[in-house]
C-alpha positions, 0 to 999 in steps of 0.5 A: 672902832673897826681899826685900832689906832695907837695912842703914845702915852707918856710915863712918870719917872721915878727914882728907885730907893736904895739903888742908883736906878730910875725907871719909867712907869705906867699905870697898869689901868692904862693900859686896859683902859684904852684897849677897852676903848679901841686903841693900842697903847704905847709907852714913849720913853723918857728920852726926847729924841727916842720919843720924837723916833716912836712918834714919827714910827708909830704916827700916833693917833693920839697923844696922852700925857699922863699923870705922876711927878711935878710940873715945872715949878710946882714942887721937888719932884723935878723931872726934866727928861719927862718935861723935855720929852713932853714938850717935844711931844706936845709940839709934834702933835700940834704940828701934825694935828695929833689930838692930845690928851692931858691928865693931871700933870698932863693936863698942867703940861698942856696948859704951861705949853699953851700959855696958861698960869698954874695956881695952887688948889686946896681939896683936890688931894686924894678927893672926889669931885662931882662935876659941872659943865659941858663935859659933865653933861656929855659923857657916860662916866661916874657922877664923881671923879677921882682927884690928886693934884695941889695945882690947877689952871688959873681960869683967867689965863686961858687964851682965846680958843681954849674952853672950859668944859668942867669944874668941880664944886668950888669952881676950880677949872677941871676940864679945859679944851681947844677943838682947833688944837685937837686938845683936852686937858682933865686935872682928874684921873679917868684911868682909876675908875672902870670905864671912865677912861673910854667915856672921856676919849669918847667926849674928845673924839666928839669935840673935835672939828 
């Protein structure tokens, strides 16, 4: 890319053991991967009003919902402030037609926002999956992807306009997208493999209308 655009990316929320402290956090590979792909990474804070102000000030070319923490209703690691922040950013992105990439928990949030149903899956934690489907055929990423999620998307709950772009060997949905909404959800972690994130972003941009 000749001109770098801003990618506004959400962060996980972690309580620090032994301290009355909560920290927002982001894996370092997000920054290097986005920079490699031609983007300027900018972390979003987990205060909804402040995240709205960040969005309005930065006018990002991409919103990324990252992994970490449990999505609502899927486990004990509840993070209501982050849930609110990501819901607000999804609404802003939809209204402004800003592309959205959801990764792992972020894909689950994207699915919930679109009215999909989450279902438990087995064999997807600390696992690597070979992918099948249009995304797997189109991209330059590795043959296997790093998976770490207990919950997936029920394929029969995808609304009109949403397509399954990748499945794992057991048939579970691993990637889904909506061309009109310029949104892509992937249930693996592209930031955990070299050059993997830029490949996902290339596919996402090619998929846009």
